[in-house]
C-alpha positions in Angstrom: 0.1 -0.1 0.2 2.9 2.2 -0.4 5.3 3.7 2.4 4.3 4.9 5.7 5.2 7.7 7.5 7.4 7.1 11.4 4.4 7.0 13.1 4.1 9.2 16.0 3.1 8.9 19.9 3.1 5.5 19.6 3.9 3.6 23.3 6.1 1.3 24.6 4.8 -2.3 25.4 4.1 -4.3 28.4 7.1 -6.0 29.8 6.1 -9.4 29.4 7.6 -9.9 25.8 4.5 -10.0 22.8 2.3 -7.8 25.3 0.5 -4.8 25.1 2.2 -1.6 22.2 4.1 -4.1 20.4 4.0 -4.7 17.0 3.9 -8.2 17.4 3.2 -10.4 13.6 -0.6 -12.2 12.7 -0.2 -15.7 13.5 -2.4 -16.4 9.9 -0.2 -13.6 8.4 2.4 -16.3 6.6 -0.4 -18.9 5.7 -2.5 -16.0 4.0 0.2 -14.2 2.1 2.0 -18.5 0.7 -1.9 -19.5 -0.3 -1.8 -22.5 3.0 -4.6 -21.0 4.8 -7.6 -22.5 5.0 -10.7 -20.2 4.1 -14.4 -21.7 4.6 -14.4 -22.3 0.6 -11.6 -25.0 0.9 -13.4 -27.1 3.1 -13.8 -30.7 2.3 -16.3 -33.6 4.2 -16.1 -36.9 2.5 -19.4 -38.6 1.0 -20.1 -34.1 0.7 -23.0 -32.9 -1.8 -22.7 -29.3 -3.1 -25.5 -26.9 -3.3 -26.7 -24.2 -5.2 -29.4 -21.4 -5.3 -31.6 -20.2 -8.4 -31.8 -16.7 -8.3 -34.5 -14.7 -9.7 -34.5 -13.4 -13.0 -36.5 -9.9 -12.1 -36.1 -7.4 -9.3 -40.1 -7.5 -8.6 -42.7 -9.6 -9.4 -45.6 -12.5 -9.1 -44.3 -16.1 -8.7 -47.1 -18.1 -11.2 -45.6 -21.1 -10.4 -42.4 -23.0 -9.9 -41.9 -26.4 -11.7 -39.1 -28.3 -10.1 -39.2 -32.0 -11.9 -36.7 -31.6 -14.5 -34.4 -30.8 -11.9 -35.0 -33.8 -9.5 -34.9 -36.1 -12.2 -31.8 -35.1 -13.5 -29.1 -38.2 -11.9 -27.0 -37.1 -9.0 -29.8 -34.7 -7.9 -30.9 -35.4 -4.1 -33.0 -32.7 -3.6 -34.7 -29.8 -4.5 -36.5 -27.3 -1.7 -38.5 -24.5 -2.6 -40.6 -21.9 0.4 -42.8 -24.8 0.4 -40.5 -27.5 1.4 -39.3 -25.3 4.5 -39.8 -27.3 8.0 -40.9 -24.8 10.1 -43.8 -21.7 10.2 -40.8 -19.7 10.4 -39.6 -18.8 7.5 -37.9 -15.6 7.7 -35.1 -14.1 9.1 -33.3 -10.4 9.7 -30.9 -8.7 12.0 -33.0 -6.7 13.4 -36.6 -6.8 11.2 -37.5 -10.3 9.7 -38.9 -9.6 6.7 -36.5 -11.4 4.6 -37.7 -14.9 3.2 -36.0 -17.8 3.9 -36.3 -18.6 -0.1 -39.0 -16.2 -2.0 -42.8 -16.5 -1.7 -45.7 -15.2 -3.4 -43.5 -12.8 -5.1 -40.0 -11.6 -5.3 -38.2 -8.0 -4.8 -34.8 -8.1 -6.0 -32.9 -9.4 -8.9 -31.4 -12.3 -7.5 -33.6 -12.9 -4.2 -33.3 -16.3 -3.4 -36.0 -18.6 -5.0 -34.5 -22.4 -4.6 -32.5 -24.6 -3.5 -30.6 -27.7 -5.0 -28.1 -30.2 -3.6 -26.3 -32.6 -5.9 -23.0 -35.0 -5.9 -21.0 -32.3 -7.8 -21.3 -28.3 -8.5 -21.6 -28.3 -12.1 -24.1 -31.5 -11.5 -26.1 -28.5 -8.8 -26.1 -25.9 -11.4 -27.4 -27.8 -13.6 -29.8 -28.6 -12.1 -30.9 -25.3 -10.8 -31.2 -24.1 -14.3 -34.0 -26.1 -15.5 -35.9 -25.3 -12.5 -39.2 -23.6 -14.2 -40.0 -20.1 -12.3 -43.3 -17.8 -14.3 -43.1 -14.2 -13.3 -45.7 -12.1 -13.8 -43.9 -8.9 -13.5 -44.8 -5.8 -11.2 -44.0 -2.5 -11.5 -40.1 -1.2 -9.9 -39.7 1.3 -6.8 -36.3 2.1 -7.5 -36.4 5.9 -5.5 -37.6 8.2 -2.8 -40.8 9.7 -5.7 -41.9 6.2 -6.4 -41.3 4.2 -3.2 -43.8 7.4 -1.6 -46.1 8.6 -3.8 -49.6 7.7 -2.4 -50.2 4.8 -5.1 -47.0 3.5 -4.5 -47.0 -0.5 -4.3 -46.0 -2.0 -0.9 -42.1 -3.7 -1.1 -43.6 -5.3 2.1 -47.6 -5.7 2.1 -48.8 -5.8 6.0 -45.7 -4.6 7.2 -46.0 -4.9 11.5 -42.8 -4.3 12.7 -42.0 -1.9 15.9 -40.8 1.3 13.3 -44.3 1.5 11.9 -45.4 3.6 13.9 -42.9 6.7 13.1 -42.7 6.6 9.3 -44.8 8.6 6.9 -44.9 5.8 5.1 -44.9 1.9 4.5 -41.7 2.2 2.3 -39.7 4.2 5.2 -37.8 1.8 6.7 -36.5 4.0 9.8 -36.7 8.3 10.1 -34.8 10.0 12.8 -34.3 13.4 13.3 -32.3 15.0 14.8 -33.3 18.7 15.9 -31.3 21.1 18.1 -31.6 24.7 18.7 -33.7 26.9 16.2 -32.7 26.7 12.4 -34.4 29.6 11.4 -34.2 31.9 13.8 -29.9 31.4 13.2 -30.2 31.2 9.7 -31.4 34.8 10.0 -27.7 35.6 11.4 -25.8 34.1 9.2 -23.5 36.5 7.0 -23.3 33.6 4.4 -25.4 30.0 3.6 -24.6 27.6 1.3 -26.5 24.8 -0.2 -25.8 21.5 -1.9 -27.3 18.4 -2.8 -24.9 15.6 -3.4 -25.4 11.6 -4.7 -23.6 8.7 -3.1 -23.3 5.7 -5.2 -23.8 1.7 -3.9 -21.0 0.1 -3.0 -20.0 -3.2 -2.6 -17.7 -4.2 0.2 -15.5 -6.2 -2.5 -13.7 -9.0 -0.3 -12.1 -11.6 -2.1 -13.3 -14.7 -0.4 -16.8 -15.5 -1.6 -19.5 -16.7 0.5 -19.5 -20.4 1.4 -20.1 -22.8 4.0 -20.6 -26.5 5.3 -23.4 -27.6 7.0 -23.0 -31.7 8.3 -26.2 -33.4 10.1 -25.4 -34.9 13.2 -26.2 -37.8 14.7 -28.7 -35.9 17.1 -30.9 -34.7 14.7 -28.6 -31.3 14.8 -26.3 -29.3 12.0 -22.5 -28.4 12.8 -22.2 -25.0 10.3 -18.7 -23.8 9.4 -18.9 -20.5 8.1 -17.2 -17.6 7.2 -19.1 -14.6 8.8 -18.5 -11.5 10.8 -21.5 -12.6 13.9 -21.9 -16.2 14.9 -24.4 -16.0 17.6 -26.5 -13.5 15.3 -26.6 -16.3 12.0 -27.3 -18.9 15.5 -30.1 -16.6 16.6 -31.4 -16.7 13.0 -30.8 -20.2 11.7 -32.1 -22.5 14.5 -35.6 -21.2 14.3 -35.8 -21.6 10.2 -34.4 -25.6 11.0 -37.2 -26.1 13.7 -33.9 -26.9 16.2 -33.1 -25.5 19.4 -29.6 -23.8 19.2 -27.9 -26.0 20.9 -28.0 -28.8 18.2 -27.1 -25.6 16.1 -23.4 -25.6 15.9 -21.6 -23.0 14.8 -17.6 -23.2 14.3 -16.0 -19.8 12.6 -13.7 -21.0 9.4 -11.4 -19.1 7.5 -12.9 -15.5 6.9 -11.7 -13.7 3.7 -12.8 -10.0 4.3 -16.2 -9.0 5.0 -16.8 -5.0 5.6 -20.4 -5.9 6.6 -20.8 -7.8 4.3 -21.4 -11.1 6.5 -23.3 -10.0 9.1 -26.1 -10.4 7.4 -26.9 -14.5 6.7 -26.2 -15.7 2.5 -26.3 -19.2 1.9 -25.6 -20.4 6.2 -29.9 -21.9 6.3 -29.8 -23.0 2.6 -26.9 -25.1 3.6 -27.9 -26.4 6.9 -31.9 -27.0 5.2 -30.3 -28.7 1.7 -27.7 -31.0 5.0 -31.0 -32.1 7.5 -33.3 -32.8 4.1 -30.5 -35.4 2.5 -28.7 -36.5 5.3 -25.3 -35.8 4.0 -22.6 -33.0 4.3 -23.4 -29.8 2.5 -20.9 -27.1 1.1 -22.1 -24.0 -0.9 -19.5 -21.8 -2.8 -20.8 -18.8 -4.3 -19.5 -17.6 -7.4 -18.4 -14.0 -8.0 -20.9 -13.3 -10.1 -23.8 -14.8 -7.4 -21.9 -13.3 -4.9 -22.5 -9.7 -5.5 -26.4 -10.8 -5.4 -25.5 -12.9 -2.2 -24.9 -10.1 0.3 -25.9 -6.5 1.0 -24.1 -2.9 0.0 -23.6 0.3 1.4 -26.5 2.7 1.0 -26.7 4.8 -1.8 -27.8 8.5 -1.0 -29.0 11.3 -1.6 -27.6 14.0 0.8 -29.2 17.7 0.8 -27.7 20.4 3.0 -27.5 23.7 3.9 -24.6 25.6 5.8 -24.5 28.6 7.7 -21.8 30.6 8.8 -20.7 34.9 10.0 -18.3 36.7 8.0 -15.9 36.0 11.5 -16.6 31.9 10.0 -18.3 30.9 13.0 -21.1 28.0 11.9 -24.7 29.6 12.6 -26.7 26.5 11.3 -27.0 22.9 9.6 -30.1 21.8 7.9 -29.8 18.4 6.2 -32.1 15.7 4.5 -30.3 12.5 3.6 -32.3 9.6 2.0 -30.8 5.9 2.2 -32.0 3.6 -0.2 -31.9 0.6 1.9 -33.1 -1.1 -1.2 -36.0 -4.6 -0.7 -35.1 -5.8 2.9 -34.2 -4.0 6.4 -31.1 -5.4 6.9 -28.8 -3.0 9.1 -30.7 -0.3 7.5 -32.3 1.1 11.3 -28.3 1.6 12.3 -27.1 3.4 9.3 -30.5 6.1 9.4 -29.3 6.9 12.8 -25.6 7.0 12.3 -26.4 9.4 9.3 -28.0 11.3 11.9 -26.6 12.1 14.5 -23.4 12.5 13.2 -24.6 14.1 10.5 -23.3 17.0 11.5 -20.0 16.2 11.2 -17.0 16.8 14.0 -17.8 20.7 14.6 -19.8 22.8 17.0 -23.7 23.9 15.5 -25.5 24.6 17.9 -29.2 24.7 15.9 -28.9 22.4 14.1 -32.3 20.3 12.2 -31.4 16.8 10.4 -33.6 14.1 8.7 -32.5 10.2 8.1 -34.3 8.0 5.9 -34.5 4.9 5.0 -36.3 3.4 1.9 -37.9 0.3 1.5 -37.2 0.2 -2.7 -37.1 -3.1 -5.4 -33.2 -2.2 -5.8 -30.2 -4.8 -4.3 -30.6 -4.7 -0.3 -28.6 -2.5 1.7 -27.2 -3.3 5.1 -23.7 -2.5 6.8 -20.4 -1.5 4.9 -17.5 0.2 6.8 -18.5 3.2 8.5 -22.4 3.2 7.6 -24.2 5.3 7.5 -21.2 8.5 8.9 -19.8 7.6 5.0 -22.3 9.0 3.2 -22.9 12.2 5.9 -18.9 13.0 5.7 -18.7 13.1 1.8 -21.5 16.1 2.0 -20.9 17.9 5.3 -16.8 17.8 4.3 -18.0 19.1 0.6 -20.1 21.8 1.9 -16.8 23.4 4.6 -15.3 23.5 1.4 -17.9 25.4 0.1 -18.2 28.3 2.8 -14.5 28.5 3.1 -14.3 29.3 -0.5 -16.6 32.0 0.2 -15.4 33.6 3.4 -12.0 33.5 1.5 -10.7 31.6 3.9 -8.0 28.8 4.1 -10.0 25.4 4.0 -8.2 23.8 7.1 -8.2 27.1 9.2 -12.4 26.8 8.7 -12.5 23.5 10.0 -10.2 24.4 12.9 -12.2 27.7 13.8 -15.3 25.2 13.8 -13.4 21.9 15.3 -15.5 20.0 18.3 -13.0 19.5 21.7 -13.5 17.7 24.6 -16.7 19.0 26.3 -18.7 19.6 22.7 -22.1 18.6 22.9 -23.1 16.8 20.3 -26.2 17.8 18.2 -27.8 14.8 20.0 -27.0 16.6 23.3 -24.5 14.2 24.1 -21.1 16.1 26.1 -18.3 14.2 23.9 -16.3 13.2 27.3 -12.9 11.7 26.1 -10.5 13.8 23.7 -11.9 14.9 20.4 -8.6 16.6 18.9 -9.5 17.1 15.4 -8.2 20.7 14.8 -4.8 18.7 16.1 -5.4 16.3 13.7 -5.7 18.6 10.9 -2.5 20.6 12.2 -0.6 16.9 12.2 -2.2 15.8 8.1 -1.5 19.4 7.0 2.1 19.6 8.5 3.5 16.4 6.9 5.7 16.6 3.8 4.1 16.7 0.6 5.2 14.7 -2.0 7.1 16.6 -4.7 6.2 17.7 -7.8 5.6 16.1 -11.1 7.1 12.5 -9.7 6.2 11.1 -12.8 9.2 13.2 -14.9 12.6 11.6 -14.3 15.5 14.0 -14.6 16.1 14.7 -18.3 14.1 11.9 -19.1 10.6 10.9 -20.7 7.9 11.0 -18.5 7.1 7.5 -16.6 3.5 6.6 -17.6 3.1 4.3 -14.4 3.2 7.6 -12.9 0.5 9.5 -14.7 -3.4 9.7 -14.8 -4.2 6.7 -17.2 -0.7 4.6 -15.8 0.3 1.6 -18.7 -2.7 3.0 -21.1 -0.4 5.2 -22.1 -2.8 7.8 -22.2 -0.8 10.9 -21.7 2.9 12.0 -21.2 2.1 15.1 -18.9 -0.1 17.3 -20.9 -3.0 18.6 -19.6 -2.2 17.1 -15.8 -2.8 19.2 -13.1 -2.0 18.7 -9.6 -4.0 19.1 -6.4 -4.5 18.9 -2.2 -7.8 18.6 -0.7 -8.4 18.3 3.2 -11.5 16.0 5.5 -11.8 15.4 8.6 -14.3 12.4 10.0 -16.8 11.5 13.2 -17.5 8.3 13.6 -19.2 5.8 16.9 -17.6 2.8 18.1 -19.9 0.0 19.2 -23.3 -0.6 18.6 -25.6 2.2 20.2 -29.1 3.8 20.8 -29.3 1.7 23.8 -28.0 -1.8 22.0 -27.0 -4.2 25.0 -23.3 -4.4 23.2 -21.5 -7.1 25.5 -19.4 -9.5 24.5 -17.7 -13.3 26.3 -14.1 -14.6 27.1 -13.3 -17.8 28.7 -9.6 -17.5 29.7 -8.0 -20.9 31.0 -4.5 -20.3 32.6 -2.1 -24.4 32.8 0.9 -25.5 33.1 1.9 -27.8 30.0 5.1 -29.4 29.4 6.3 -27.5 32.7 5.2 -24.2 31.1 2.4 -21.6 32.3 0.5 -21.6 29.3 -3.2 -19.5 29.1 -6.1 -19.9 26.4 -8.7 -17.4 25.2 -11.6 -18.8 23.6 -14.3 -16.1 22.2 -16.9 -16.1 19.8 -14.7 -13.4 18.0 -15.2 -13.9 13.9 -11.2 -12.7 12.7 -12.0 -11.2 8.9 -8.5 -10.3 9.0 -8.9 -7.3 11.1 -6.1 -8.5 14.0 -8.0 -9.7 17.1 -6.9 -13.0 17.3 -3.6 -11.2 17.4 -4.4 -8.7 19.7 -6.1 -11.1 22.5 -2.5 -12.3 22.9 -1.2 -9.6 23.2 -3.8 -8.9 26.3 -3.3 -12.2 27.5 0.3 -12.3 28.0 0.6 -8.7 29.9 -2.3 -9.8 31.8 -1.3 -13.1 33.1 2.2 -12.4 32.3 2.7 -15.5 29.9 4.4 -15.9 26.6 2.8 -18.7 25.4 -1.2 -17.8 24.7 -3.6 -20.7 22.4 -6.3 -19.1 20.3 -9.4 -21.5 20.7 -11.1 -21.5 17.5 -14.4 -18.8 18.0 -17.3 -21.3 17.4 -20.8 -20.9 19.8 -19.7 -23.0 22.3 -18.3 -19.9 23.9 -21.0 -17.1 24.7 -21.1 -14.5 21.8 -18.9 -12.0 21.3 -21.2 -10.2 19.2 -20.0 -8.7 15.5 -16.6 -7.9 14.1 -18.2 -4.3 12.4 -19.1 -1.2 14.2 -14.9 -1.1 15.2 -16.2 -3.1 18.4 -14.3 -5.7 18.6 -10.9 -5.2 20.2 -13.0 -2.3 22.5 -15.8 -5.0 23.2 -14.2 -9.0 23.2 -10.7 -6.9 24.0 -12.3 -6.1 27.2 -14.1 -9.1 27.4 -10.7 -11.1 27.5 -8.9 -8.1 30.1 -11.7 -8.9 32.2 -11.7 -12.9 31.9 -7.7 -12.5 32.8 -8.1 -10.4 35.5 -10.3 -12.6 37.2 -8.4 -15.6 36.4 -4.9 -13.4 37.5 -6.6 -13.2 41.0 -7.5 -17.1 41.0 -4.1 -17.6 40.3 -3.1 -15.2 42.7 -5.1 -17.4 45.2 -3.9 -20.4 44.3 -0.3 -18.8 45.1 -1.1 -17.1 48.6 -2.4 -20.7 49.3 0.9 -22.3 48.7 3.6 -19.9 49.3 1.9 -17.3 51.1 2.8 -18.0 54.6 6.6 -18.3 53.7 6.8 -14.6 52.5 4.7 -11.6 53.5 4.5 -10.2 50.7 2.4 -12.4 49.5 -0.6 -10.5 51.1 1.3 -7.4 51.5 2.2 -6.4 47.9 0.7 -5.4 45.4 1.1 -8.6 43.3 2.0 -9.1 39.2 2.8 -11.5 36.7 5.2 -11.0 34.7 7.5 -13.6 32.8 6.2 -16.3 33.7 6.2 -15.3 37.2 4.8 -14.1 40.5 6.3 -10.4 41.5 6.1 -7.6 43.2 5.3 -4.2 43.0 8.6 -3.5 43.2 10.0 -6.5 41.0 11.2 -8.8 44.0 10.5 -12.9 42.3 8.3 -14.6 44.6 7.4 -18.1 42.9 7.2 -19.2 39.5 3.7 -19.7 37.8 4.6 -22.7 36.9 5.3 -24.3 40.7 1.9 -21.9 41.6 0.2 -23.6 39.1 1.3 -27.0 39.1 -1.6 -29.7 39.0 -4.0 -27.1 38.2 -6.4 -25.3 35.6 -8.0 -22.2 36.0 -10.9 -21.5 33.8 -13.5 -18.6 34.4 -15.2 -17.2 31.4 -16.9 -14.0 31.9 -19.0 -11.2 29.8 -18.1 -7.3 30.2 -20.0 -4.6 28.9 -19.2 -0.7 27.9 -21.1 2.1 29.5 -25.0 1.6 28.0 -26.3 3.8 25.7 -29.8 4.7 25.4 -32.3 5.8 21.8 -32.4 8.6 20.6 -35.7 10.5 20.8 -37.6 9.6 18.0 -38.8 13.4 17.5 -35.5 15.3 18.6 -33.2 12.9 18.4 -31.9 13.8 21.5 -30.5 10.4 23.6 -26.8 9.6 25.2 -26.6 7.7 22.0 -23.0 6.7 21.2 -20.3 5.1 23.5 -17.5 6.4 22.2 -16.5 8.7 18.7 -13.5 8.3 16.9 -11.8 10.7 14.4 -9.2 10.0 11.4 -7.8 13.3 9.0 -6.8 13.1 5.5 -5.2 14.8 2.9 -5.0 13.9 -0.6 -3.2 15.1 -3.6 -4.6 13.7 -7.0 -2.9 14.7 -10.2 -5.6 15.3 -13.0 -5.8 14.7 -16.5 -8.3 17.4 -17.3 -8.3 16.6 -21.1 -9.0 12.8 -20.7 -10.8 12.9 -17.0 -8.6 10.3 -15.7 -6.7 10.4 -11.9 -4.0 9.7 -10.6 -4.1 9.4 -6.3 -0.4 10.4 -5.6 -0.8 10.2 -1.7 -3.4 10.4 0.9 -1.9 11.6 4.0 -3.9 10.2 7.3 -3.6 11.5 10.3 -6.0 9.3 13.6 -5.9 9.2 17.3 -6.1 6.3 17.9 -6.4 6.4 21.9 -4.3 3.5 22.6 -2.4 0.8 19.8 -2.1 -2.1 21.0 -0.8 -3.4 18.4 1.1 0.0 16.2 1.1 -2.3 13.1 -2.3 -3.3 12.6 -3.4 -0.2 13.7 -1.3 0.8 10.6 -3.0 -1.8 8.4 -6.1 -1.0 9.9 -6.1 2.6 8.4 -4.2 2.1 5.7 -7.2 -0.5 4.5 -9.6 1.6 5.6 -8.0 4.8 3.3 -7.7 2.3 0.5 -11.4 1.1 0.7 -12.4 5.1 0.5 -10.0 6.0 -2.0 -12.4 3.5 -4.4 -15.5 5.0 -3.7 -14.0 8.4 -4.7 -12.9 7.6 -8.3 -14.2 3.8 -9.2 -15.9 1.5 -7.3 -19.9 1.7 -7.5 -22.9 -0.6 -8.4 -24.8 0.2 -11.5 -28.5 -0.7 -11.2 -30.4 0.2 -14.1 -33.8 2.7 -13.0 -35.7 0.8 -15.2 -36.0 -2.6 -14.1 -33.9 -2.2 -11.0 -31.1 -5.0 -12.6 -27.6 -5.2 -11.3 -25.5 -3.8 -14.5 -22.1 -4.8 -13.4 -22.4 -8.0 -11.0 -18.3 -8.8 -11.7 -14.8 -7.6 -10.6 -14.3 -6.7 -14.8 -17.0 -4.3 -14.5 -17.1 -3.0 -10.8 -13.7 -2.2 -9.9 -11.9 -1.7 -6.9 -8.1 -0.5 -6.5 -5.4 -2.9 -7.5 -1.4 -2.1 -6.2 -1.3 0.6 -8.8 -4.1 2.4 -8.0 -2.9 2.9 -4.2 -1.2 5.5 -3.7 1.4 6.5 -0.8 -0.3 6.6 2.5 1.9 8.3 5.6 -0.3 7.7 8.9 0.3 9.8 12.2 -1.0 8.2 14.9 -1.6 9.8 17.7 -2.6 8.6 21.4 -5.5 10.1 24.1 -6.5 7.8 25.8 -10.0 7.8 26.3 -11.0 6.8 29.9 -13.8 5.3 29.9 -12.4 2.2 27.3 -9.9 -0.9 28.5 -6.4 0.8 27.8 -7.7 4.1 26.5 -7.7 2.5 23.2 -10.3 3.6 20.5 -12.1 1.7 17.6 -9.8 2.2 14.5 -10.8 0.6 11.4 -14.0 2.5 10.1 -12.9 6.3 11.1 -10.1 6.5 8.2 -13.0 5.5 5.6 -14.6 8.6 6.0 -12.4 11.1 5.7 -10.3 9.4 2.4 -13.4 9.9 -0.3 -13.8 13.6 0.0 -10.7 14.4 0.4 -9.9 12.9 -2.6 -12.9 14.6 -3.9 -11.6 17.8 -2.5 -8.2 17.4 -4.1 -10.2 16.7 -7.6 -12.5 19.6 -6.8 -9.0 21.8 -6.4 -7.3 20.9 -9.8 -10.1 21.1 -12.3 -12.3 24.2 -10.7 -15.3 21.8 -11.2 -18.3 21.4 -8.7 -18.3 17.3 -8.4 -20.9 16.7 -6.3 -21.5 12.6 -6.7 -20.0 10.0 -6.2 -17.8 8.1 -7.4 -15.9 11.0 -10.2 -16.0 8.8 -13.7 -14.0 10.9 -16.5 -16.7 12.1 -18.4 -17.4 14.4 -15.1 -14.0 15.9 -15.5 -14.7 16.7 -19.5 -17.8 17.8 -19.3 -19.4 14.7 -21.2 -21.7 13.1 -18.3 
């Protein structure tokens, strides 16, 4: 991903080697880069069948009939199932609202919806059998935007809807609505010397994880099923799967298999229920692996959005008011849309002090592809709009764009538009100062002294479209705010089981959680925490499964905070138990056992003065200590549905970016030269992983800025580019240098003072790139992604 700058203010690690604060290496890193790591798609079982899903070819239609006879007659086919074959009365599932059918019934609501499933002895046989299923559709008009969704005569996407949001939305085709109202916007607008307005469009982004959906379901002798699955949230999957199968949760045993990326796209179910249904029907193990085409239909995407913003400011640069309306397209099913609405609205003002706010955010039901969680959900779309507004206001005032942001930057003690006081460091102005102060890349670095231009460094790269003619450089800045963890009163907790014993004469700790390791590095951090708290060198990370309590989802930048907190808590309880054993065995021989603050370091029990009292191996010889405990952060509360007031978020995290781009203004080609980032991480538990997370999030934000968008036909609601041939993601050739400046200002409410890291850089990188392109071209550019035709006037 290019080179990094030297991180600053990263603290040193613990006394036990490999503990908190050290850049320990990932245990799965070498296996992944050498291709030896076992992903879920690599799983195999003797006598295994292959599953295949038949998906709808239209976006909105009544199902007139389904004929499976030809598929069933094909040799090698063991089972074909439709809605009528589902074993229980529970036939829907969902993260919050159970509105998604396991298999379509009566009608289909989006292109690619599952209609039938097949199990066969070979994947090609299963595919051919699925193609022989005959489905007769009677097409219906499609709902694709706010106008068609909320018209008085609009067809309802979900007839008879009765979920808990229906009482506060103005139309049944609106999933959720959240206003945020504070102060008096109308009066404040009268005091504004300058007012700017903007309408912004944010495209539908795909998570584009490289490992497509896959899993293996194995029926068991007790009538249950063992599911090996790549997911983000084992216990949420379990809660949705078991009722559909008609099984108690203890008979649906789930184990995390190798996950090839997630970014929110695995928070919802994909093929989990389908594989289990076929396994229980046939009595044989069933494996399902999506191809890339199917993966585009098999998971939710980032909500596309329309955002309408108005800001005012006095002539000295102070913000007077904000009025905004954010319309998110949730597609056919609810997924995480309510949470996305909550984030977009509550964070819609950005990291700025503005006392008068009127924000409305809604999510629509449409016949477009379902949308849900994706890295930075809701806050990403809002950041794109409010940062463009900040540049507009600064330009109108004749102020430096960074200085204008710093003048209005929030800080610790600021009252959010929700009425919540920010009670931990909020170094927004400092992050902007730091990122602006970072060295700029050299001018025209694509020119070698006395030689022809190196086309690899030019817009268009090896396509050899330009040799520097018409290439203009631009610089842009942006900063964002993201919440950490599940908010709005959700009972956000995690569980960790920690065991300590002597193996081969050496104390060893085992950490067992249900945390989904999706590439974020949690398995590394959990071992570091155990080493720090228990003073051991050897730590084993038990495979994640549902035989331990829930760890919640690997999303919302929460896992290191919450599951890390649970591991820390359980380790502390284990440590106290170990010391109790030591006092029982050795306390009568040394008074320090009773009077000193005892620590576990390097496999020994020591006093706070460093005096060694005993070896841990001697203390634990013949005994093992195992404790499973939950850990919760401080509670939050729902936002008021009329005013949006409430203590809704447990923690905030901040990142700032400076983008440097070069644009061929004649051909509309963009080369991002550098994306410098400054971020406050509270405490860098693993500095190397911290930088990796920041660079990864930055690159994903770059993708949506200049290339990534799922194109949906507005007339048919069909996806037009479900492949990596037509849906482009950044490669190493597109990824710029990403220098990182890490600031550590501890949050006293969090374990070790840490902040969630992974989402914040995804927010500000996108508007920074757009700001730089605007700086180079002078164009307004109010949509993502920017395409060549937007830069050449041919759009």
